[in-house]
One Martini backbone bead per residue (centre of mass of N, CA, C, O) as a GRO file, in nm:
protein
  291
    1MET     BB    1   0.100   0.034   0.016
    2SER     BB    2   0.029   0.367   0.014
    3GLY     BB    3   0.125   0.463   0.286
    4ARG     BB    4  -0.005   0.526   0.619
    5ILE     BB    5  -0.201   0.352   0.850
    6ASP     BB    6  -0.389   0.404   1.116
    7PRO     BB    7  -0.481   0.166   1.353
    8GLU     BB    8  -0.635   0.406   1.488
    9GLY     BB    9  -0.943   0.487   1.518
   10ARG     BB   10  -1.270   0.671   1.494
   11LEU     BB   11  -1.524   0.766   1.734
   12GLU     BB   12  -1.847   0.931   1.710
   13LEU     BB   13  -2.078   1.098   1.931
   14GLY     BB   14  -2.419   1.246   1.889
   15VAL     BB   15  -2.600   1.545   1.817
   16ALA     BB   16  -2.892   1.701   1.652
   17ALA     BB   17  -3.125   1.919   1.637
   18GLY     BB   18  -3.059   1.915   1.922
   19THR     BB   19  -3.231   1.599   1.997
   20GLY     BB   20  -3.356   1.478   1.721
   21LEU     BB   21  -3.060   1.369   1.663
   22ARG     BB   22  -2.877   1.065   1.639
   23TRP     BB   23  -2.516   0.985   1.634
   24ALA     BB   24  -2.269   0.787   1.439
   25ALA     BB   25  -1.909   0.776   1.372
   26VAL     BB   26  -1.661   0.592   1.159
   27ASP     BB   27  -1.303   0.513   1.149
   28LEU     BB   28  -1.171   0.175   1.029
   29THR     BB   29  -0.926   0.133   0.839
   30GLY     BB   30  -0.711  -0.020   1.008
   31ALA     BB   31  -0.888  -0.267   1.080
   32ALA     BB   32  -0.957  -0.353   0.790
   33GLU     BB   33  -0.661  -0.394   0.696
   34GLU     BB   34  -0.582  -0.608   0.902
   35ALA     BB   35  -0.796  -0.814   0.819
   36ARG     BB   36  -0.705  -0.843   0.527
   37ALA     BB   37  -0.416  -0.944   0.591
   38ARG     BB   38  -0.478  -1.187   0.781
   39HIS     BB   39  -0.700  -1.321   0.557
   40ASP     BB   40  -0.656  -1.262   0.262
   41LEU     BB   41  -0.848  -1.058   0.118
   42SER     BB   42  -1.053  -0.977  -0.099
   43PRO     BB   43  -1.209  -0.701  -0.201
   44VAL     BB   44  -1.503  -0.807  -0.148
   45ALA     BB   45  -1.448  -0.924   0.136
   46ALA     BB   46  -1.336  -0.664   0.265
   47ALA     BB   47  -1.592  -0.494   0.221
   48ALA     BB   48  -1.793  -0.668   0.379
   49LEU     BB   49  -1.641  -0.658   0.651
   50GLY     BB   50  -1.617  -0.349   0.681
   51ARG     BB   51  -1.921  -0.293   0.686
   52SER     BB   52  -1.976  -0.475   0.932
   53PHE     BB   53  -1.798  -0.326   1.129
   54ALA     BB   54  -1.953  -0.062   1.117
   55GLY     BB   55  -2.226  -0.171   1.207
   56ALA     BB   56  -2.140  -0.290   1.482
   57THR     BB   57  -2.026  -0.030   1.607
   58LEU     BB   58  -2.279   0.154   1.581
   59LEU     BB   59  -2.488  -0.026   1.723
   60LEU     BB   60  -2.351  -0.048   1.994
   61HIS     BB   61  -2.337   0.279   2.053
   62LEU     BB   62  -2.673   0.297   2.003
   63SER     BB   63  -2.764   0.132   2.222
   64ALA     BB   64  -3.008   0.121   2.473
   65ARG     BB   65  -2.832  -0.096   2.584
   66SER     BB   66  -2.583  -0.245   2.778
   67CYS     BB   67  -2.312  -0.335   2.586
   68SER     BB   68  -2.018  -0.532   2.544
   69ARG     BB   69  -2.130  -0.683   2.277
   70LEU     BB   70  -2.139  -0.702   1.905
   71THR     BB   71  -2.293  -0.911   1.645
   72VAL     BB   72  -2.256  -0.943   1.295
   73THR     BB   73  -2.450  -1.157   1.069
   74VAL     BB   74  -2.392  -1.249   0.731
   75ALA     BB   75  -2.622  -1.488   0.572
   76GLY     BB   76  -2.568  -1.619   0.263
   77ASP     BB   77  -2.588  -1.781  -0.076
   78GLY     BB   78  -2.327  -1.685  -0.151
   79PRO     BB   79  -1.978  -1.714  -0.189
   80LEU     BB   80  -1.901  -1.593   0.098
   81GLY     BB   81  -2.111  -1.652   0.306
   82ARG     BB   82  -2.002  -1.569   0.601
   83VAL     BB   83  -2.028  -1.262   0.795
   84VAL     BB   84  -1.823  -1.162   1.078
   85ALA     BB   85  -1.884  -0.902   1.329
   86GLU     BB   86  -1.698  -0.777   1.615
   87ALA     BB   87  -1.789  -0.558   1.890
   88GLY     BB   88  -1.641  -0.369   2.147
   89ARG     BB   89  -1.661  -0.138   2.396
   90GLU     BB   90  -1.333  -0.088   2.388
   91GLY     BB   91  -1.279  -0.098   2.047
   92ASN     BB   92  -1.287  -0.393   1.945
   93LEU     BB   93  -1.203  -0.594   1.655
   94ARG     BB   94  -1.354  -0.877   1.476
   95GLY     BB   95  -1.330  -1.130   1.198
   96LEU     BB   96  -1.508  -1.304   0.918
   97VAL     BB   97  -1.482  -1.518   0.620
   98SER     BB   98  -1.555  -1.799   0.469
   99ASP     BB   99  -1.459  -1.672   0.176
  100PRO     BB  100  -1.173  -1.475   0.125
  101HIS     BB  101  -1.135  -1.531  -0.220
  102VAL     BB  102  -1.348  -1.387  -0.355
  103ASP     BB  103  -1.393  -1.327  -0.722
  104LEU     BB  104  -1.557  -1.056  -0.870
  105PRO     BB  105  -1.684  -0.872  -1.096
  106PRO     BB  106  -1.781  -0.587  -1.170
  107ASP     BB  107  -2.025  -0.398  -1.217
  108ALA     BB  108  -2.173  -0.181  -1.435
  109GLY     BB  109  -2.046   0.064  -1.238
  110GLY     BB  110  -1.762  -0.055  -1.110
  111ARG     BB  111  -1.849  -0.214  -0.862
  112LEU     BB  112  -1.858  -0.395  -0.597
  113PRO     BB  113  -2.037  -0.714  -0.561
  114ILE     BB  114  -2.177  -0.758  -0.272
  115GLY     BB  115  -2.461  -0.873  -0.320
  116ALA     BB  116  -2.369  -1.119  -0.493
  117ALA     BB  117  -2.177  -1.239  -0.274
  118VAL     BB  118  -2.402  -1.276  -0.056
  119GLY     BB  119  -2.704  -1.269  -0.117
  120LYS     BB  120  -2.941  -1.460   0.025
  121GLY     BB  121  -3.088  -1.398   0.366
  122THR     BB  122  -2.935  -1.297   0.676
  123LEU     BB  123  -2.954  -1.069   0.959
  124ARG     BB  124  -2.761  -1.074   1.258
  125VAL     BB  125  -2.805  -0.967   1.608
  126ARG     BB  126  -2.579  -0.974   1.882
  127ARG     BB  127  -2.621  -0.921   2.237
  128ASP     BB  128  -2.394  -0.851   2.498
  129LEU     BB  129  -2.439  -0.804   2.821
  130ALA     BB  130  -2.326  -0.686   3.126
  131ASP     BB  131  -2.486  -0.935   3.288
  132GLY     BB  132  -2.437  -1.195   3.067
  133SER     BB  133  -2.644  -1.164   2.872
  134SER     BB  134  -2.850  -1.240   2.571
  135TYR     BB  135  -2.949  -1.128   2.231
  136GLU     BB  136  -3.146  -1.190   1.923
  137SER     BB  137  -3.170  -1.062   1.589
  138GLN     BB  138  -3.374  -1.089   1.275
  139VAL     BB  139  -3.333  -1.046   0.916
  140ALA     BB  140  -3.386  -1.002   0.601
  141LEU     BB  141  -3.236  -0.955   0.322
  142VAL     BB  142  -3.250  -0.705   0.077
  143THR     BB  143  -2.943  -0.680  -0.086
  144GLY     BB  144  -2.641  -0.740   0.053
  145GLU     BB  145  -2.494  -0.446   0.102
  146ILE     BB  146  -2.573  -0.381   0.431
  147GLY     BB  147  -2.679  -0.093   0.467
  148LEU     BB  148  -2.985  -0.149   0.403
  149ASP     BB  149  -3.001  -0.385   0.604
  150LEU     BB  150  -2.955  -0.216   0.859
  151ALA     BB  151  -3.196  -0.028   0.821
  152HIS     BB  152  -3.404  -0.258   0.828
  153PHE     BB  153  -3.337  -0.354   1.109
  154LEU     BB  154  -3.406  -0.090   1.265
  155GLU     BB  155  -3.704  -0.080   1.170
  156GLN     BB  156  -3.795  -0.371   1.266
  157SER     BB  157  -3.647  -0.406   1.561
  158GLU     BB  158  -3.641  -0.079   1.667
  159GLN     BB  159  -3.827   0.140   1.541
  160THR     BB  160  -3.595   0.313   1.370
  161PRO     BB  161  -3.537   0.580   1.191
  162SER     BB  162  -3.267   0.548   0.947
  163ALA     BB  163  -2.939   0.638   0.853
  164VAL     BB  164  -2.718   0.435   0.646
  165LEU     BB  165  -2.352   0.444   0.633
  166VAL     BB  166  -2.144   0.227   0.438
  167GLY     BB  167  -1.781   0.189   0.365
  168VAL     BB  168  -1.537   0.069   0.110
  169LEU     BB  169  -1.201   0.122  -0.002
  170ALA     BB  170  -1.101  -0.122  -0.236
  171GLY     BB  171  -0.803  -0.309  -0.334
  172PRO     BB  172  -0.522  -0.477  -0.421
  173GLU     BB  173  -0.353  -0.288  -0.205
  174GLY     BB  174  -0.609  -0.222  -0.022
  175ILE     BB  175  -0.717  -0.011   0.232
  176ARG     BB  176  -0.827   0.334   0.218
  177ALA     BB  177  -1.133   0.305   0.334
  178ALA     BB  178  -1.339   0.286   0.648
  179GLY     BB  179  -1.697   0.305   0.733
  180GLY     BB  180  -1.943   0.531   0.904
  181MET     BB  181  -2.307   0.613   0.947
  182ILE     BB  182  -2.560   0.698   1.195
  183VAL     BB  183  -2.901   0.827   1.180
  184GLU     BB  184  -3.139   0.914   1.428
  185ALA     BB  185  -3.482   0.955   1.476
  186MET     BB  186  -3.649   1.116   1.700
  187PRO     BB  187  -3.960   1.189   1.824
  188ASP     BB  188  -3.862   1.518   1.832
  189ALA     BB  189  -3.828   1.550   1.539
  190ALA     BB  190  -3.821   1.783   1.306
  191GLU     BB  191  -3.917   1.822   0.987
  192PRO     BB  192  -3.690   2.016   0.883
  193SER     BB  193  -3.459   1.826   0.970
  194ILE     BB  194  -3.532   1.588   0.789
  195VAL     BB  195  -3.516   1.740   0.523
  196ARG     BB  196  -3.220   1.825   0.546
  197LEU     BB  197  -3.101   1.544   0.569
  198GLU     BB  198  -3.206   1.435   0.299
  199GLY     BB  199  -3.055   1.645   0.128
  200ASN     BB  200  -2.770   1.568   0.214
  201LEU     BB  201  -2.787   1.267   0.120
  202ALA     BB  202  -2.855   1.308  -0.185
  203GLY     BB  203  -2.548   1.459  -0.229
  204LEU     BB  204  -2.311   1.266  -0.121
  205GLY     BB  205  -2.233   0.983  -0.196
  206GLY     BB  206  -1.954   0.828  -0.098
  207VAL     BB  207  -1.833   0.758   0.220
  208SER     BB  208  -1.539   0.664   0.156
  209ARG     BB  209  -1.446   0.926   0.020
  210LEU     BB  210  -1.486   1.106   0.267
  211LEU     BB  211  -1.292   0.956   0.451
  212GLU     BB  212  -1.038   0.989   0.281
  213ALA     BB  213  -1.048   1.311   0.286
  214GLY     BB  214  -1.178   1.367   0.621
  215GLY     BB  215  -1.296   1.165   0.779
  216VAL     BB  216  -1.522   1.196   1.019
  217ALA     BB  217  -1.557   1.503   0.991
  218GLY     BB  218  -1.638   1.499   0.689
  219VAL     BB  219  -1.899   1.337   0.721
  220VAL     BB  220  -2.049   1.503   0.937
  221GLU     BB  221  -2.054   1.772   0.785
  222ARG     BB  222  -2.229   1.670   0.543
  223VAL     BB  223  -2.474   1.528   0.686
  224LEU     BB  224  -2.503   1.787   0.920
  225ASP     BB  225  -2.565   2.024   0.760
  226GLY     BB  226  -2.742   2.267   0.942
  227LEU     BB  227  -2.781   2.080   1.244
  228ASP     BB  228  -2.644   2.140   1.509
  229ARG     BB  229  -2.387   1.986   1.606
  230ARG     BB  230  -2.275   1.737   1.861
  231VAL     BB  231  -2.010   1.621   2.053
  232LEU     BB  232  -2.000   1.365   2.320
  233GLU     BB  233  -1.799   1.134   2.193
  234VAL     BB  234  -1.464   0.983   2.202
  235SER     BB  235  -1.299   0.703   2.029
  236GLY     BB  236  -1.134   0.406   1.977
  237ILE     BB  237  -1.028   0.188   1.696
  238ARG     BB  238  -0.956  -0.174   1.667
  239PHE     BB  239  -0.774  -0.455   1.600
  240ARG     BB  240  -0.878  -0.718   1.839
  241CYS     BB  241  -0.842  -1.014   1.983
  242ARG     BB  242  -0.968  -1.271   2.225
  243CYS     BB  243  -0.762  -1.463   2.195
  244ALA     BB  244  -0.597  -1.759   2.347
  245ARG     BB  245  -0.408  -2.017   2.435
  246GLU     BB  246  -0.584  -2.119   2.675
  247SER     BB  247  -0.865  -2.129   2.535
  248LEU     BB  248  -0.783  -2.328   2.309
  249LEU     BB  249  -0.693  -2.554   2.497
  250ASP     BB  250  -0.969  -2.608   2.628
  251ARG     BB  251  -1.093  -2.713   2.359
  252LEU     BB  252  -0.894  -2.944   2.293
  253VAL     BB  253  -0.942  -3.117   2.549
  254THR     BB  254  -1.249  -3.202   2.455
  255LEU     BB  255  -1.147  -3.389   2.266
  256PRO     BB  256  -1.112  -3.669   2.136
  257GLU     BB  257  -0.845  -3.877   2.139
  258GLU     BB  258  -0.844  -3.948   1.836
  259GLU     BB  259  -0.844  -3.651   1.732
  260LYS     BB  260  -0.585  -3.557   1.862
  261ARG     BB  261  -0.399  -3.763   1.708
  262GLU     BB  262  -0.476  -3.664   1.421
  263LEU     BB  263  -0.363  -3.366   1.465
  264ALA     BB  264  -0.097  -3.476   1.511
  265ASP     BB  265   0.218  -3.506   1.461
  266LEU     BB  266   0.507  -3.694   1.475
  267GLU     BB  267   0.592  -3.494   1.736
  268GLY     BB  268   0.320  -3.409   1.898
  269ARG     BB  269   0.190  -3.169   1.734
  270ILE     BB  270  -0.043  -2.883   1.762
  271GLU     BB  271  -0.215  -2.674   1.533
  272ALA     BB  272  -0.376  -2.359   1.587
  273GLU     BB  273  -0.648  -2.151   1.455
  274CYS     BB  274  -0.786  -1.843   1.441
  275ALA     BB  275  -1.069  -1.737   1.274
  276PHE     BB  276  -1.051  -1.413   1.348
  277CYS     BB  277  -0.698  -1.372   1.313
  278SER     BB  278  -0.486  -1.613   1.235
  279ALA     BB  279  -0.369  -1.723   1.478
  280HIS     BB  280  -0.096  -1.921   1.604
  281TYR     BB  281  -0.089  -2.239   1.783
  282LEU     BB  282   0.128  -2.440   1.991
  283TYR     BB  283   0.110  -2.792   2.075
  284GLN     BB  284   0.129  -3.053   2.295
  285LEU     BB  285  -0.009  -3.350   2.345
  286ALA     BB  286   0.057  -3.359   2.651
  287GLU     BB  287  -0.114  -3.113   2.736
  288LEU     BB  288  -0.399  -3.254   2.672
  289GLU     BB  289  -0.344  -3.505   2.882
  290THR     BB  290  -0.298  -3.312   3.163
  291GLN     BB  291  -0.587  -3.159   3.211
   0.00000   0.00000   0.00000
């Protein structure tokens, strides 16, 4: 890649039009690029995961309930298979794509064919709450492009009219920009504010281009132009997996003895890989037998 991408992204939360609009915007270019490199993602796979990262991050921080973690799973019948994006309250992201090497030609407009790669299926959102409980909601995919599917999810599951913008600027050289923004209309939102927002969105173009040019500030300025916006919270976003050698060892220990021996090489070593970050861990067969 040309240039250096900051691995630490930026998340902003705020209100606009008094308190009639609530919004969150994120630049997670560094996290999306690290995921691309770790999983050796094709451009279309990287774009799908990056959009899902943006959706998971924004939904988590706009959630009405206190979530410690939120996972977006896009499960379609297209060649990508499942796209899983997990966002943690502390700003950590991790994710995976079932087939990371899917390579489809651009659509008629020269864009990456995310919808065709995803296909028809479902979008699931799982929330892990601070008290240790969790719950999951699901809607049918509308387009497979992920942005409109997230808006459909918010309308159906949350009964919240929302504008959802997610985008990734990806190419053979890597991720140039990734992130997005969600604006929610509160019950007290005035009609002129909604009309102004719709006008701003109508002339917006691609959110990834705005991110590349001006980061989060550039997106927020264009989307909320003339709407008296206020930033209430700023935090960092990065790719960081929750896996650990000890936790993977605990899973290996539970395998049947025959399967353990099949996994081991001639020197009694077992190599395990984390599906979320591609980290490799090496174990001795004796470790699994002494637990």
